[in-house]
C-alpha positions, 0 to 999 in steps of 0.5 A, a space after each residue: 733617175 726618175 721615170 719620164 711621163 711616157 715611161 710611167 704610162 708604159 709601165 702602168 699599161 704593162 702592169 695592167 696587162 699582167 692582171 688575169 682579169 679584164 679591166 676598163 676605165 671610161 671617163 665621164 663622157 663614157 669614152 675609153 681612157 685605158 684598158 688592158 690586153 685581157 679585155 680585148 682577148 676576153 671579148 674578142 674586140 677589134 682594135 678600134 674599140 680598145 683604143 683610148 677615146 673609143 665610145 662605150 655605145 659603140 662597144 655595146 652595139 658591137 657585142 649586141 650585134 654579135 649576139 653576146 647579149 642574146 636576142 635583144 630586140 631593137 638594137 638601138 633601144 638596147 644600146 640607148 638603155 645600156 648607155 642611160 644605165 651607165 650614165 647614172 654612175 652607180 656601183 653595180 655587180 652582175 653575172 651573165 653568160 655569153 653566146 660562147 657559153 662563158 660566164 663573166 662577172 662584171 663589177 663597176 665602180 664609179 670614179 670621184 671625178 666621173 667615169 667608170 672602173 670596171 673589172 670583168 672576171 671569167 667565172 665559168 670554172 667557178 660556176 662549173 664547180 658550183 654546179 658539180 657541188 650542187 649535183 654531188 651534194 644534194 644531201 646538203 641543206 638548201 641553207 648551206 648551199 645558199 650560204 656558199 653561193 653568197 660567200 663566193 659572190 661576196 668574195 668576188 665583190 671584195 676582190 674588186 673592191 680591194 682593187 679599187 681601194 688600192 688604186 685610190 690609195 695610190 692616187 692619194 699618195 701621189 697627190 700628197 707627194 706632189 703637195 709636199 714637193 711644192 711646199 719644199 720648193 717654195 722660197 719660204 717657210 710654210 708651217 702649221 701649229 696646233 692649238 697648243 702652239 706646237 708645230 704639227 707640220 713644217 717644210 725644211 726652210 725655217 733655218 734658211 729664212 731665219 738662221 739660228 732657229 731650231 731645225 727639228 721642230 715637229 712637236 716643239 713649242 713655237 717659242 722654243 723654236 723661234 727664240 726670244 726676240 722673234 717670239 716677242 714679235 710673233 707671239 702676240 700676232 699668233 694670239 690674234 690668229 687663234 682668235 680668228 684674226 688673220 694678219 700679215 706683218 714684218 719684223 727685223 730678225 735680230 739674230 740674223 739681221 734679216 727682214 722677215 714678212 710673216 702671214 698668219 692664217 687661222 685654221 678653222 677646222 683644227 683650231 690651229 694656225 698656218 704660218 708663211 714666213 719669207 726673207 724680204 731683206 733685199 726687198 726692204 733694202 730696195 724699198 728704203 732706197 726708193 723711199 729716200 729717193 722720193 723724199 729727196 725729190 719732194 724736199 728738192 721741190 719744196 726747198 729749191 724756190 726758198 733757197 733761191 729767194 734766200 740766196 737773193 736776200 743774202 746777196 743783197 745783205 752782203 752788198 749793203 754791208 759792204 757799202 756800209 763798210 765803205 761809208 767811214 762809220 765809227 769803229 764800233 760799227 765795223 765789228 757789227 758789219 763784220 759779224 753781219 757779213 760772217 753770218 750772211 756768208 755762213 747762211 750761204 754755206 748753209 744753203 749749199 748744204 741744203 742743196 747737197 741734201 735735196 739735190 739730185 744724187 744717184 747711188 752708184 755702187 762699183 766694185 771696191 777693194 775694202 782694204 784699199 778703201 779703208 787705207 785711203 780713208 785713214 790717210 784722209 782722217 788722220 790729217 784732220 785729227 789732233 795729236 792727242 787723238 788716236 785712230 784705229 781701223 779694224 777690218 773683221 771678216 770683211 776683207 773682200 771686194 764689195 759693190 759700194 758707192 765709195 765716194 758717198 761712203 767716204 763722205 759719210 765715214 769722214 763725217 762720223 770720224 770728225 764728229 767723234 773727234 769733236 766729241 773727244 776734244 783734245 784727247 781720246 781715241 776713235 775706232 772704226 770697224 768694218 764687219 760682214 754680218 751673216 751674209 746680209 749687211 756690211 757694217 761700219 761702226 765708229 766708236 769714241 771715248 767722248 761723253 756719248 750722246 745725250 738722251 735728246 741727241 739719241 732721239 733727234 741727232 738724225 733730224 736736219 738742223 739738230 746740233 749740239 755744237 751751238 752756233 758752230 754747227 749746221 745740224 746737217 752732218 748726220 742728216 746727210 749721213 742718214 740720207 746717203 745711207 738710206 739711198 744705199 738701202 741701208 740703216 744707221 743706228 746711234 747708241 752709247 757704249 761702255 765709254 763714249 758714243 757709237 754710230 753704225 752704218 749697215 749697207 747691203 752686202 753685195 760681193 763684187 767677185 774676183 779682181 780682173 787680172 792685168 791685161 792689154 787696155 785700149 785707151 781712147 782719148 783725144 787729149 794728149 795731157 789727159 791720155 798721159 795721165 790715164 796711161 800712168 794710172 793704168 800702168 800703175 795697176 799692172 796693165 799694158 796700154 795701147 792708145 787711139 784718138 778716134 773711134 775709127 782708130 779704136 775699131 781698127 785696133 780691136 779688129 787687129 788685136 784680139 788680145 785687148 782685155 778692156 776698153 777705156 774711152 772718152 765719150 767726146 772724141 775726134 771726128 763725128 763719132 763718139 764713145 757711144 758709137 764705140 760701145 755699139 761695135 762688136 767685141 768679145 763678151 769678156 772685154 768690158 768697155 768703160 766710158 768716161 766724161 766730164 758732161 753733167 749727169 743730165 746731159 743726153 749723151 751722159 744719160 745714154 752712156 749710163 745705159 750702155 755700161 759703166 761711166 766714170 765722171 771726170 775727175 776720178 781717182 786710180 781706185 775708181 778707175 780700177 773699180 770700173 774696169 773690174 766690173 766686167 759688165 758687157 753693155 
């Protein structure tokens, strides 16, 4: 266990008290910072002068008035002179004999930040021995005697110097330890490479920022530590840093599928480079989702007016063609009229697709059982596949519950599966795999045995209105998938495999935790028919159900039945109170409340409810209801 600050100070004072010499430390203002007990005993000082904060001038005055300095004349002048000498902070050594006959050596060493460390040694015995030696050794030459005295003085000075050096070493060691601890605590890799591009220093964060890198890297070349793909990105930037150009850049670390930000700072003194690397995967996911939301808002502003005008034009065309069809024109005209009507209707459908892309849509992830989700998706997809096309769904290391917008993801994957169906024609196979990638991404990959993507399609397939289906395609399918993936903060990639095409969606991997066990659910709904349907959904999931039609009834049941484990309530209920009033009532922290409504998202009540907790938009499925109840969010 590490000592506290107070314990450390007590241990330091205890250690100083064991020293046979007197020791004081005065700060740059010549106020006492610390002294040992020997200082008070040696000079017989009152407690006030050995208390931290005591003024140096007061101690000099006290000793002068007591006669320790002999006859000093004007005491004020003497004190002022001694304070001025001390304020120069120059190293000094002196010996003086006190009024009591004891001889004291005084060794003063200035501190780097200002102030004094002074060591006082009682050398009375040494002086007596020197006098005795001088008296008994008159036969010795003056030169030998002088040498002995100088040696003794030098030894005393050396002893004081060693004490000061040991203190300085201790302070430097503590500062270095604090610096290293700070570097280890930072959520980033901090390192230094020398002129030979080999690491000279590194904290222990590299493998957590870029998994797969070497762990023991001191003295190893950066290319060997990082691996081929990261080095291909970092190496050229490192060359610029060695040339004196600092840089900050981002790149995708392919071995771990993470997004990394790197800052390179030239080391002008040693000719190396300082490196700071951070994992910004979640930041980049959030940034991508925000950018896509802004793009949607801009696209909505640009297209809303055009869509309105085109809708009016198409309505006029449909009306005029219908009138032409009733005018008894020749049979040859019927074919043209019908073709015009079909084209106008297709244009109306296209406008609706554009509105779906640019219109407001929120990414609303909820806890989703991936196994159940894929089972439902397989049921929907198989009904749209011809008999000659097989569908395989594989779940690889991704069988847990995750936070996903199930509706948005289902639309995207169905779109990809139908595209794969069109690529295969009448015969072939389609495979959908779900894989958890290194704790960062949840990847859904759709592969088929069709002809694959053309070079042009690999470049432009995600562009709006690009299609390879001629007049049968709108060119909006993949662009909608791209849009929904970006809203989730994910990535989409197109490629050709050994046989056929491959489209992969990578969504941020967000585990949703364990499923809430079945319990007693309070259902608050004033429509008998809807209440019956919801009751069956809840009982099918294993829950027991108790019902209420108003906020007052619900409040009474919550008070009487503490075993209620969750509340499912409509927003609009009987009486003046709404589900929002129910959400404001006190209840247990482990009893979540889920609100449901058919109100549009821009309705004021809907907006307030969204800030209070999970909101289910009617109609919803049993899977969506189960996911909402398992969030465990307490508003």
